[in-house]
PDB file of N, CA, C, O and CB in Angstrom:
ATOM      1  N   MET A   1     -42.852  11.240 -64.732  1.00  0.00           N
ATOM      2  CA  MET A   1     -42.294  11.993 -64.821  1.00  0.00           C
ATOM      3  C   MET A   1     -41.722  12.240 -62.606  1.00  0.00           C
ATOM      4  O   MET A   1     -42.443  12.595 -61.674  1.00  0.00           O
ATOM      5  CB  MET A   1     -43.269  13.037 -65.900  1.00  0.00           C
ATOM      6  N   ASP A   2     -40.157  11.832 -62.606  1.00  0.00           N
ATOM      7  CA  ASP A   2     -40.179  11.952 -60.536  1.00  0.00           C
ATOM      8  C   ASP A   2     -40.300  13.448 -60.693  1.00  0.00           C
ATOM      9  O   ASP A   2     -40.183  14.268 -61.604  1.00  0.00           O
ATOM     10  CB  ASP A   2     -38.311  11.360 -59.264  1.00  0.00           C
ATOM     11  N   SER A   3     -40.553  13.443 -59.543  1.00  0.00           N
ATOM     12  CA  SER A   3     -40.116  15.262 -58.585  1.00  0.00           C
ATOM     13  C   SER A   3     -39.349  14.644 -57.649  1.00  0.00           C
ATOM     14  O   SER A   3     -39.363  13.500 -57.196  1.00  0.00           O
ATOM     15  CB  SER A   3     -41.621  16.440 -57.575  1.00  0.00           C
ATOM     16  N   TYR A   4     -38.245  16.216 -57.303  1.00  0.00           N
ATOM     17  CA  TYR A   4     -37.000  15.733 -56.739  1.00  0.00           C
ATOM     18  C   TYR A   4     -37.656  16.351 -54.989  1.00  0.00           C
ATOM     19  O   TYR A   4     -38.853  16.640 -54.999  1.00  0.00           O
ATOM     20  CB  TYR A   4     -35.244  16.610 -57.628  1.00  0.00           C
ATOM     21  N   PRO A   5     -37.175  16.466 -54.105  1.00  0.00           N
ATOM     22  CA  PRO A   5     -37.367  17.364 -52.890  1.00  0.00           C
ATOM     23  C   PRO A   5     -37.108  18.632 -53.240  1.00  0.00           C
ATOM     24  O   PRO A   5     -36.558  18.997 -54.279  1.00  0.00           O
ATOM     25  CB  PRO A   5     -36.535  17.045 -51.734  1.00  0.00           C
ATOM     26  N   PRO A   6     -37.659  19.552 -52.039  1.00  0.00           N
ATOM     27  CA  PRO A   6     -37.106  20.757 -52.382  1.00  0.00           C
ATOM     28  C   PRO A   6     -35.908  20.769 -51.111  1.00  0.00           C
ATOM     29  O   PRO A   6     -35.677  20.126 -50.087  1.00  0.00           O
ATOM     30  CB  PRO A   6     -38.335  22.084 -52.427  1.00  0.00           C
ATOM     31  N   VAL A   7     -35.119  22.303 -52.115  1.00  0.00           N
ATOM     32  CA  VAL A   7     -33.939  22.259 -51.349  1.00  0.00           C
ATOM     33  C   VAL A   7     -33.917  22.263 -49.784  1.00  0.00           C
ATOM     34  O   VAL A   7     -34.910  22.924 -49.480  1.00  0.00           O
ATOM     35  CB  VAL A   7     -33.239  23.298 -51.762  1.00  0.00           C
ATOM     36  N   THR A   8     -33.323  21.883 -48.698  1.00  0.00           N
ATOM     37  CA  THR A   8     -33.634  22.631 -47.483  1.00  0.00           C
ATOM     38  C   THR A   8     -32.522  22.763 -46.751  1.00  0.00           C
ATOM     39  O   THR A   8     -32.630  22.903 -45.533  1.00  0.00           O
ATOM     40  CB  THR A   8     -34.637  22.063 -46.679  1.00  0.00           C
ATOM     41  N   ALA A   9     -30.725  22.732 -47.636  1.00  0.00           N
ATOM     42  CA  ALA A   9     -29.793  22.951 -46.714  1.00  0.00           C
ATOM     43  C   ALA A   9     -29.756  24.088 -46.226  1.00  0.00           C
ATOM     44  O   ALA A   9     -30.815  24.694 -46.386  1.00  0.00           O
ATOM     45  CB  ALA A   9     -28.735  22.706 -47.068  1.00  0.00           C
ATOM     46  N   SER A  10     -29.029  24.602 -45.727  1.00  0.00           N
ATOM     47  CA  SER A  10     -28.632  26.280 -45.700  1.00  0.00           C
ATOM     48  C   SER A  10     -27.227  26.751 -46.007  1.00  0.00           C
ATOM     49  O   SER A  10     -26.311  25.981 -45.722  1.00  0.00           O
ATOM     50  CB  SER A  10     -28.858  26.886 -44.254  1.00  0.00           C
ATOM     51  N   TYR A  11     -26.893  28.140 -46.657  1.00  0.00           N
ATOM     52  CA  TYR A  11     -26.238  28.182 -47.322  1.00  0.00           C
ATOM     53  C   TYR A  11     -25.435  29.565 -46.764  1.00  0.00           C
ATOM     54  O   TYR A  11     -25.941  30.646 -46.462  1.00  0.00           O
ATOM     55  CB  TYR A  11     -26.850  27.982 -48.511  1.00  0.00           C
ATOM     56  N   PRO A  12     -23.210  28.935 -46.712  1.00  0.00           N
ATOM     57  CA  PRO A  12     -22.919  29.670 -45.920  1.00  0.00           C
ATOM     58  C   PRO A  12     -23.171  31.084 -45.615  1.00  0.00           C
ATOM     59  O   PRO A  12     -23.532  31.694 -46.622  1.00  0.00           O
ATOM     60  CB  PRO A  12     -22.096  29.491 -45.982  1.00  0.00           C
ATOM     61  N   SER A  13     -23.073  32.066 -44.170  1.00  0.00           N
ATOM     62  CA  SER A  13     -23.154  33.564 -44.743  1.00  0.00           C
ATOM     63  C   SER A  13     -22.035  33.998 -44.413  1.00  0.00           C
ATOM     64  O   SER A  13     -21.875  35.098 -43.883  1.00  0.00           O
ATOM     65  CB  SER A  13     -24.237  34.537 -44.249  1.00  0.00           C
ATOM     66  N   ASP A  14     -20.703  32.828 -44.807  1.00  0.00           N
ATOM     67  CA  ASP A  14     -19.735  34.234 -44.848  1.00  0.00           C
ATOM     68  C   ASP A  14     -19.630  34.743 -46.435  1.00  0.00           C
ATOM     69  O   ASP A  14     -20.314  34.206 -47.306  1.00  0.00           O
ATOM     70  CB  ASP A  14     -17.954  33.864 -44.215  1.00  0.00           C
ATOM     71  N   PRO A  15     -18.557  36.006 -46.767  1.00  0.00           N
ATOM     72  CA  PRO A  15     -18.769  36.190 -47.864  1.00  0.00           C
ATOM     73  C   PRO A  15     -17.814  35.764 -48.312  1.00  0.00           C
ATOM     74  O   PRO A  15     -17.063  35.062 -47.634  1.00  0.00           O
ATOM     75  CB  PRO A  15     -19.085  37.191 -48.195  1.00  0.00           C
ATOM     76  N   ARG A  16     -17.530  36.111 -49.772  1.00  0.00           N
ATOM     77  CA  ARG A  16     -17.171  34.713 -50.796  1.00  0.00           C
ATOM     78  C   ARG A  16     -16.105  35.855 -51.895  1.00  0.00           C
ATOM     79  O   ARG A  16     -16.544  36.827 -52.510  1.00  0.00           O
ATOM     80  CB  ARG A  16     -19.120  33.707 -51.891  1.00  0.00           C
ATOM     81  N   LEU A  17     -15.131  35.533 -51.889  1.00  0.00           N
ATOM     82  CA  LEU A  17     -14.526  36.124 -52.329  1.00  0.00           C
ATOM     83  C   LEU A  17     -14.877  36.203 -54.047  1.00  0.00           C
ATOM     84  O   LEU A  17     -15.348  35.239 -54.651  1.00  0.00           O
ATOM     85  CB  LEU A  17     -13.422  35.721 -51.798  1.00  0.00           C
ATOM     86  N   PRO A  18     -14.536  37.611 -54.742  1.00  0.00           N
ATOM     87  CA  PRO A  18     -14.686  37.773 -56.053  1.00  0.00           C
ATOM     88  C   PRO A  18     -13.563  36.966 -56.531  1.00  0.00           C
ATOM     89  O   PRO A  18     -12.399  36.816 -56.159  1.00  0.00           O
ATOM     90  CB  PRO A  18     -14.717  39.200 -56.504  1.00  0.00           C
ATOM     91  N   LEU A  19     -14.572  36.310 -57.847  1.00  0.00           N
ATOM     92  CA  LEU A  19     -13.200  35.668 -58.876  1.00  0.00           C
ATOM     93  C   LEU A  19     -12.031  36.918 -58.945  1.00  0.00           C
ATOM     94  O   LEU A  19     -11.996  38.100 -58.603  1.00  0.00           O
ATOM     95  CB  LEU A  19     -13.829  35.274 -60.860  1.00  0.00           C
ATOM     96  N   LEU A  20     -10.865  35.711 -59.751  1.00  0.00           N
ATOM     97  CA  LEU A  20      -9.527  36.166 -60.182  1.00  0.00           C
ATOM     98  C   LEU A  20      -9.981  37.206 -61.268  1.00  0.00           C
ATOM     99  O   LEU A  20     -10.929  37.003 -62.028  1.00  0.00           O
ATOM    100  CB  LEU A  20      -8.494  34.900 -60.771  1.00  0.00           C
ATOM    101  N   THR A  21      -9.125  38.463 -61.264  1.00  0.00           N
ATOM    102  CA  THR A  21      -9.138  39.337 -62.610  1.00  0.00           C
ATOM    103  C   THR A  21      -8.340  38.224 -63.594  1.00  0.00           C
ATOM    104  O   THR A  21      -7.747  37.146 -63.568  1.00  0.00           O
ATOM    105  CB  THR A  21      -8.204  41.068 -62.444  1.00  0.00           C
ATOM    106  N   LEU A  22      -8.563  38.778 -64.045  1.00  0.00           N
ATOM    107  CA  LEU A  22      -7.520  38.669 -66.190  1.00  0.00           C
ATOM    108  C   LEU A  22      -6.077  38.931 -65.250  1.00  0.00           C
ATOM    109  O   LEU A  22      -5.421  37.989 -64.804  1.00  0.00           O
ATOM    110  CB  LEU A  22      -7.976  40.841 -68.168  1.00  0.00           C
ATOM    111  N   ASP A  23      -5.798  40.043 -65.086  1.00  0.00           N
ATOM    112  CA  ASP A  23      -4.632  40.571 -64.638  1.00  0.00           C
ATOM    113  C   ASP A  23      -3.728  39.409 -63.548  1.00  0.00           C
ATOM    114  O   ASP A  23      -2.567  39.190 -63.894  1.00  0.00           O
ATOM    115  CB  ASP A  23      -5.097  42.003 -63.906  1.00  0.00           C
ATOM    116  N   GLU A  24      -4.230  38.701 -62.297  1.00  0.00           N
ATOM    117  CA  GLU A  24      -4.350  37.935 -61.435  1.00  0.00           C
ATOM    118  C   GLU A  24      -4.251  36.717 -62.240  1.00  0.00           C
ATOM    119  O   GLU A  24      -3.069  36.479 -62.490  1.00  0.00           O
ATOM    120  CB  GLU A  24      -5.442  38.166 -60.641  1.00  0.00           C
ATOM    121  N   ALA A  25      -5.038  35.879 -62.726  1.00  0.00           N
ATOM    122  CA  ALA A  25      -4.533  35.287 -63.610  1.00  0.00           C
ATOM    123  C   ALA A  25      -3.602  34.198 -64.209  1.00  0.00           C
ATOM    124  O   ALA A  25      -3.398  32.985 -64.189  1.00  0.00           O
ATOM    125  CB  ALA A  25      -4.396  35.842 -63.788  1.00  0.00           C
ATOM    126  N   ARG A  26      -2.958  35.894 -65.008  1.00  0.00           N
ATOM    127  CA  ARG A  26      -1.653  36.077 -65.833  1.00  0.00           C
ATOM    128  C   ARG A  26      -1.085  36.006 -64.954  1.00  0.00           C
ATOM    129  O   ARG A  26      -0.041  35.355 -64.983  1.00  0.00           O
ATOM    130  CB  ARG A  26      -1.278  37.160 -66.663  1.00  0.00           C
ATOM    131  N   GLU A  27      -1.434  36.530 -63.980  1.00  0.00           N
ATOM    132  CA  GLU A  27       0.186  36.841 -62.431  1.00  0.00           C
ATOM    133  C   GLU A  27       0.373  35.282 -61.882  1.00  0.00           C
ATOM    134  O   GLU A  27       1.197  34.672 -61.201  1.00  0.00           O
ATOM    135  CB  GLU A  27      -0.503  38.210 -60.342  1.00  0.00           C
ATOM    136  N   ALA A  28      -0.341  35.116 -62.279  1.00  0.00           N
ATOM    137  CA  ALA A  28      -0.446  33.251 -61.346  1.00  0.00           C
ATOM    138  C   ALA A  28       0.005  32.335 -62.141  1.00  0.00           C
ATOM    139  O   ALA A  28       0.562  31.468 -61.467  1.00  0.00           O
ATOM    140  CB  ALA A  28      -2.111  32.489 -60.933  1.00  0.00           C
ATOM    141  N   VAL A  29       0.030  32.145 -63.070  1.00  0.00           N
ATOM    142  CA  VAL A  29       0.317  31.993 -64.447  1.00  0.00           C
ATOM    143  C   VAL A  29       1.825  31.848 -64.469  1.00  0.00           C
ATOM    144  O   VAL A  29       2.381  30.784 -64.198  1.00  0.00           O
ATOM    145  CB  VAL A  29      -0.220  33.192 -65.327  1.00  0.00           C
ATOM    146  N   ARG A  30       2.504  33.025 -64.821  1.00  0.00           N
ATOM    147  CA  ARG A  30       4.056  33.321 -65.018  1.00  0.00           C
ATOM    148  C   ARG A  30       4.218  32.882 -63.914  1.00  0.00           C
ATOM    149  O   ARG A  30       5.265  32.235 -63.947  1.00  0.00           O
ATOM    150  CB  ARG A  30       4.710  34.744 -65.303  1.00  0.00           C
ATOM    151  N   LEU A  31       3.495  32.835 -62.270  1.00  0.00           N
ATOM    152  CA  LEU A  31       4.521  32.373 -60.893  1.00  0.00           C
ATOM    153  C   LEU A  31       4.554  30.615 -61.294  1.00  0.00           C
ATOM    154  O   LEU A  31       5.608  29.981 -61.249  1.00  0.00           O
ATOM    155  CB  LEU A  31       3.568  32.795 -58.851  1.00  0.00           C
ATOM    156  N   LEU A  32       3.586  30.155 -61.578  1.00  0.00           N
ATOM    157  CA  LEU A  32       4.043  28.708 -61.887  1.00  0.00           C
ATOM    158  C   LEU A  32       5.056  28.678 -62.269  1.00  0.00           C
ATOM    159  O   LEU A  32       5.993  28.300 -61.567  1.00  0.00           O
ATOM    160  CB  LEU A  32       3.438  27.981 -62.702  1.00  0.00           C
ATOM    161  N   ARG A  33       5.230  29.177 -63.848  1.00  0.00           N
ATOM    162  CA  ARG A  33       6.056  28.611 -64.887  1.00  0.00           C
ATOM    163  C   ARG A  33       7.379  29.644 -64.374  1.00  0.00           C
ATOM    164  O   ARG A  33       8.171  30.021 -65.238  1.00  0.00           O
ATOM    165  CB  ARG A  33       5.354  28.778 -66.688  1.00  0.00           C
ATOM    166  N   HIS A  34       7.564  30.067 -62.950  1.00  0.00           N
ATOM    167  CA  HIS A  34       9.168  30.352 -62.996  1.00  0.00           C
ATOM    168  C   HIS A  34       9.301  29.694 -61.618  1.00  0.00           C
ATOM    169  O   HIS A  34      10.189  30.167 -60.909  1.00  0.00           O
ATOM    170  CB  HIS A  34       9.796  32.163 -63.130  1.00  0.00           C
ATOM    171  N   PHE A  35       8.477  28.546 -61.041  1.00  0.00           N
ATOM    172  CA  PHE A  35       8.585  27.744 -60.141  1.00  0.00           C
ATOM    173  C   PHE A  35       8.504  26.639 -60.837  1.00  0.00           C
ATOM    174  O   PHE A  35       8.239  25.665 -60.132  1.00  0.00           O
ATOM    175  CB  PHE A  35       7.785  27.885 -59.145  1.00  0.00           C
ATOM    176  N   ALA A  36       8.690  26.317 -62.460  1.00  0.00           N
ATOM    177  CA  ALA A  36       8.776  24.960 -63.220  1.00  0.00           C
ATOM    178  C   ALA A  36      10.215  24.521 -63.164  1.00  0.00           C
ATOM    179  O   ALA A  36      11.044  25.391 -63.431  1.00  0.00           O
ATOM    180  CB  ALA A  36       8.287  25.067 -64.798  1.00  0.00           C
ATOM    181  N   ASP A  37      10.851  22.768 -62.723  1.00  0.00           N
ATOM    182  CA  ASP A  37      11.982  22.651 -62.691  1.00  0.00           C
ATOM    183  C   ASP A  37      12.110  21.233 -63.225  1.00  0.00           C
ATOM    184  O   ASP A  37      11.180  20.891 -63.956  1.00  0.00           O
ATOM    185  CB  ASP A  37      12.494  22.997 -61.458  1.00  0.00           C
ATOM    186  N   ASP A  38      13.143  20.265 -62.996  1.00  0.00           N
ATOM    187  CA  ASP A  38      12.545  18.849 -63.310  1.00  0.00           C
ATOM    188  C   ASP A  38      11.899  18.427 -62.036  1.00  0.00           C
ATOM    189  O   ASP A  38      11.121  17.497 -62.244  1.00  0.00           O
ATOM    190  CB  ASP A  38      13.684  17.711 -63.792  1.00  0.00           C
ATOM    191  N   SER A  39      11.971  18.893 -60.445  1.00  0.00           N
ATOM    192  CA  SER A  39      11.372  18.535 -59.665  1.00  0.00           C
ATOM    193  C   SER A  39      10.009  17.842 -60.256  1.00  0.00           C
ATOM    194  O   SER A  39       9.552  18.100 -61.370  1.00  0.00           O
ATOM    195  CB  SER A  39      11.331  19.533 -58.861  1.00  0.00           C
ATOM    196  N   LEU A  40       9.270  16.649 -59.051  1.00  0.00           N
ATOM    197  CA  LEU A  40       7.771  16.474 -59.558  1.00  0.00           C
ATOM    198  C   LEU A  40       6.852  17.904 -59.186  1.00  0.00           C
ATOM    199  O   LEU A  40       6.268  18.490 -60.097  1.00  0.00           O
ATOM    200  CB  LEU A  40       7.031  15.005 -58.704  1.00  0.00           C
ATOM    201  N   GLU A  41       6.815  18.187 -58.373  1.00  0.00           N
ATOM    202  CA  GLU A  41       6.804  19.788 -57.696  1.00  0.00           C
ATOM    203  C   GLU A  41       6.703  20.895 -59.034  1.00  0.00           C
ATOM    204  O   GLU A  41       5.742  21.662 -59.083  1.00  0.00           O
ATOM    205  CB  GLU A  41       8.538  20.146 -56.676  1.00  0.00           C
ATOM    206  N   GLY A  42       7.829  20.919 -60.173  1.00  0.00           N
ATOM    207  CA  GLY A  42       7.584  21.557 -60.823  1.00  0.00           C
ATOM    208  C   GLY A  42       6.979  21.061 -62.216  1.00  0.00           C
ATOM    209  O   GLY A  42       6.319  21.597 -63.106  1.00  0.00           O
ATOM    210  N   ARG A  43       7.405  20.039 -62.037  1.00  0.00           N
ATOM    211  CA  ARG A  43       6.488  19.286 -63.265  1.00  0.00           C
ATOM    212  C   ARG A  43       5.095  19.598 -63.463  1.00  0.00           C
ATOM    213  O   ARG A  43       4.669  20.053 -64.524  1.00  0.00           O
ATOM    214  CB  ARG A  43       6.410  17.798 -63.078  1.00  0.00           C
ATOM    215  N   THR A  44       4.315  19.337 -62.363  1.00  0.00           N
ATOM    216  CA  THR A  44       3.109  19.844 -61.973  1.00  0.00           C
ATOM    217  C   THR A  44       3.019  21.380 -61.582  1.00  0.00           C
ATOM    218  O   THR A  44       1.964  21.685 -61.026  1.00  0.00           O
ATOM    219  CB  THR A  44       2.706  19.048 -60.909  1.00  0.00           C
ATOM    220  N   ALA A  45       3.806  22.255 -61.747  1.00  0.00           N
ATOM    221  CA  ALA A  45       3.586  23.408 -61.674  1.00  0.00           C
ATOM    222  C   ALA A  45       3.437  23.787 -63.283  1.00  0.00           C
ATOM    223  O   ALA A  45       2.854  24.816 -63.625  1.00  0.00           O
ATOM    224  CB  ALA A  45       4.640  24.070 -60.813  1.00  0.00           C
ATOM    225  N   ARG A  46       4.001  22.890 -64.215  1.00  0.00           N
ATOM    226  CA  ARG A  46       4.621  23.417 -65.221  1.00  0.00           C
ATOM    227  C   ARG A  46       3.354  23.260 -66.324  1.00  0.00           C
ATOM    228  O   ARG A  46       3.068  24.010 -67.257  1.00  0.00           O
ATOM    229  CB  ARG A  46       6.089  22.659 -65.528  1.00  0.00           C
ATOM    230  N   ASP A  47       2.806  22.224 -65.956  1.00  0.00           N
ATOM    231  CA  ASP A  47       1.944  21.345 -66.322  1.00  0.00           C
ATOM    232  C   ASP A  47       0.664  21.864 -65.783  1.00  0.00           C
ATOM    233  O   ASP A  47      -0.144  21.384 -66.578  1.00  0.00           O
ATOM    234  CB  ASP A  47       2.311  20.021 -65.905  1.00  0.00           C
ATOM    235  N   LEU A  48      -0.025  22.557 -64.911  1.00  0.00           N
ATOM    236  CA  LEU A  48      -0.382  23.574 -64.447  1.00  0.00           C
ATOM    237  C   LEU A  48      -0.910  24.603 -64.885  1.00  0.00           C
ATOM    238  O   LEU A  48      -2.024  25.125 -64.870  1.00  0.00           O
ATOM    239  CB  LEU A  48       0.238  23.829 -64.046  1.00  0.00           C
ATOM    240  N   ALA A  49       0.662  24.929 -65.508  1.00  0.00           N
ATOM    241  CA  ALA A  49       0.357  26.982 -66.291  1.00  0.00           C
ATOM    242  C   ALA A  49       0.226  26.460 -67.308  1.00  0.00           C
ATOM    243  O   ALA A  49      -0.667  27.044 -67.922  1.00  0.00           O
ATOM    244  CB  ALA A  49       1.708  28.552 -66.436  1.00  0.00           C
ATOM    245  N   ALA A  50       0.823  25.253 -68.141  1.00  0.00           N
ATOM    246  CA  ALA A  50       0.286  25.495 -69.389  1.00  0.00           C
ATOM    247  C   ALA A  50      -0.695  25.286 -69.813  1.00  0.00           C
ATOM    248  O   ALA A  50      -0.846  25.592 -70.996  1.00  0.00           O
ATOM    249  CB  ALA A  50       0.723  25.165 -70.072  1.00  0.00           C
ATOM    250  N   ASN A  51      -2.469  24.332 -68.681  1.00  0.00           N
ATOM    251  CA  ASN A  51      -3.433  24.021 -69.127  1.00  0.00           C
ATOM    252  C   ASN A  51      -4.286  25.314 -68.218  1.00  0.00           C
ATOM    253  O   ASN A  51      -5.500  25.435 -68.387  1.00  0.00           O
ATOM    254  CB  ASN A  51      -3.691  22.412 -68.990  1.00  0.00           C
ATOM    255  N   LEU A  52      -3.537  26.241 -67.262  1.00  0.00           N
ATOM    256  CA  LEU A  52      -4.386  27.534 -67.383  1.00  0.00           C
ATOM    257  C   LEU A  52      -4.165  28.501 -68.370  1.00  0.00           C
ATOM    258  O   LEU A  52      -4.926  29.467 -68.435  1.00  0.00           O
ATOM    259  CB  LEU A  52      -4.311  28.250 -66.275  1.00  0.00           C
ATOM    260  N   GLY A  53      -3.335  28.389 -69.061  1.00  0.00           N
ATOM    261  CA  GLY A  53      -2.824  29.728 -69.843  1.00  0.00           C
ATOM    262  C   GLY A  53      -3.353  29.372 -71.400  1.00  0.00           C
ATOM    263  O   GLY A  53      -3.429  30.183 -72.322  1.00  0.00           O
ATOM    264  N   ARG A  54      -3.714  27.883 -71.451  1.00  0.00           N
ATOM    265  CA  ARG A  54      -4.493  27.854 -72.942  1.00  0.00           C
ATOM    266  C   ARG A  54      -6.018  28.612 -72.517  1.00  0.00           C
ATOM    267  O   ARG A  54      -6.741  29.310 -73.228  1.00  0.00           O
ATOM    268  CB  ARG A  54      -4.763  25.909 -73.649  1.00  0.00           C
ATOM    269  N   ARG A  55      -6.162  28.272 -71.371  1.00  0.00           N
ATOM    270  CA  ARG A  55      -7.751  28.798 -70.997  1.00  0.00           C
ATOM    271  C   ARG A  55      -7.459  30.422 -71.114  1.00  0.00           C
ATOM    272  O   ARG A  55      -8.285  30.932 -71.870  1.00  0.00           O
ATOM    273  CB  ARG A  55      -8.421  28.263 -69.128  1.00  0.00           C
ATOM    274  N   LEU A  56      -6.808  31.081 -70.743  1.00  0.00           N
ATOM    275  CA  LEU A  56      -6.848  32.468 -70.588  1.00  0.00           C
ATOM    276  C   LEU A  56      -7.017  32.647 -72.186  1.00  0.00           C
ATOM    277  O   LEU A  56      -6.662  31.976 -73.155  1.00  0.00           O
ATOM    278  CB  LEU A  56      -5.471  33.213 -69.768  1.00  0.00           C
ATOM    279  N   PRO A  57      -7.874  34.123 -71.980  1.00  0.00           N
ATOM    280  CA  PRO A  57      -7.574  35.071 -73.394  1.00  0.00           C
ATOM    281  C   PRO A  57      -6.535  35.696 -73.608  1.00  0.00           C
ATOM    282  O   PRO A  57      -5.822  36.431 -72.925  1.00  0.00           O
ATOM    283  CB  PRO A  57      -8.362  36.092 -73.616  1.00  0.00           C
ATOM    284  N   SER A  58      -6.506  35.177 -75.062  1.00  0.00           N
ATOM    285  CA  SER A  58      -5.130  35.987 -75.542  1.00  0.00           C
ATOM    286  C   SER A  58      -4.417  37.524 -75.468  1.00  0.00           C
ATOM    287  O   SER A  58      -3.347  38.119 -75.337  1.00  0.00           O
ATOM    288  CB  SER A  58      -5.199  35.875 -76.751  1.00  0.00           C
ATOM    289  N   ALA A  59      -5.542  37.647 -75.614  1.00  0.00           N
ATOM    290  CA  ALA A  59      -6.096  39.964 -75.710  1.00  0.00           C
ATOM    291  C   ALA A  59      -5.922  40.364 -74.108  1.00  0.00           C
ATOM    292  O   ALA A  59      -6.128  41.518 -73.733  1.00  0.00           O
ATOM    293  CB  ALA A  59      -8.689  40.558 -76.266  1.00  0.00           C
TER     294      ALA A  59
END
């Protein structure tokens, strides 16, 4: 069985931002839907909103 060398990289010391809350994620999806139109950016916003919306809990 092959073994891998130990991890020797350094990790960033900057504080990490917390994950989004469910309310923040829903607001982001709402805003993406607001900007959805027939432009390339609007279609991309619509697609992203749909993708993210499917991944959020419904309750």
